[in-house]
C-alpha positions, 0 to 999 in steps of 0.5 A: 170361194167365199167367206160365209162369215162376211155379210155381203158374201152370198150376194158377191158370190152370186154376182161373180158367178153371173159375170163369169157365166155371161162371158161364157166361163164355167163356174166351179165352187167349194161346196160350202160356198155354193150352198151359202150362196145358193149356186147350182154349179159343180162343186168341190169339197176342199180347196186342194181339189178345186184349185186343180180344176180352175184357171183362176181361183177367185177368193171373196173375203178379207185378208184373213181369208186370203191368208188361209187360202194361201196356206192351203194352196201353196205350191199350186200354179193356179192364179189367185185373185182376191176380192175384198168384202172385208176391212182394209183388204191389203192382200185382196187386190180388188174391191167388190164394186170393181169386180166386173172391171177386174175380170175384164182385165183378166180375160184380156190378159191385162195382168201379171202374176206375182209369186209370193213366198211363204215361211216355214217353221219347224218346232218341237213343242214339248214332245210334239213336233210341228210344222207351220207355214205362213204367207204374212208372218210367224210370231212368237209372243207372250201369253196371258201375262204382262211379263216380258219373255226372253227369246234367244236368236241366231241367224245361220248359226251366228248368235244375234242376241237374247231379246227381252220383249213382248215377242218377235215377228218374222215377216215376209215382204208380203207381211211387212204391211201387217203386224210387222209394220204396226210393231215398227218394222219397215215397209218392204216391196213384195218383189224384194228377196228379204225377210224382216225380224221385228221385236215387239216392244223390246226392253232395249231401245236399240233393238230394231227391226232387222232385214235379213237375206231371204236365204237365212235360217233363223233359230229362236229359242224360248228362254221363258217359263213354260206356258208363257209363250205362243207360236203362231202362223198368220195369227191363225194357227197356234201352239204353246212353247215350253221353256227351251223349245226352239223354232227354226224358220226359213223361207219356203220353196213353195209360193202362191201366184197372186194376180196383179192387175195392169192398172194397180201397183204396190205404191198405189195400195200404200197411198190408198189403203195406208194413206201413204203421203209425204206432205199435204199440198 
């Protein structure tokens, strides 16, 4: 599947289809992707039906595309390979220019699968009960105001504190290099079995990012006025919180299977994509 909003999407989709066909593989696609790229192949109306029919789900886009796919395919054993035709592309393992090399590695079995856990959030927003899932993070933040919001947090029933801040980020290891990192959180290896709770611009300077066991159940209660606080999942799904609304967040039992190629690593991604270095030589 390809993101039609990316300028090079149609060309890259056609290139990928040609590579697969030349190796004797069968190309299947979302209806929208096939229509956008002008492919004459078997199509499926949605990702849920496509994922059951393929041996590899090739996602051509950026990190936002990958996050949407992850939420829609969570729990599926089908491996996902992200091809970057966006910006930074931390979740997309392969630049579009290296697609041929990446597919060769996959066909030769020179890869491993990395299960990445998602977060689940359950909340009562006013009279509405909602459930959200996220691969990167669940964020509770302020809306349309320069005033701080107040959020009361407990972990496994044990009170932590009441934060006065611009918001809170609860991040998976996968999401530790996204919003959480920008807010001062730690970089966490994807294989670590932890969660990170990171305040956004806290009023108290001693409020730092907390690393929690992956089994933790985090309860966050909105103590601010109604209409001032927003709940979001991966920055893509949002709901407003009323005063005294509570959000319960835990690690999901569902995972997504990301393809990790033999000639790449997490630390290589840090060096090349985040310009990670200790000193200049």
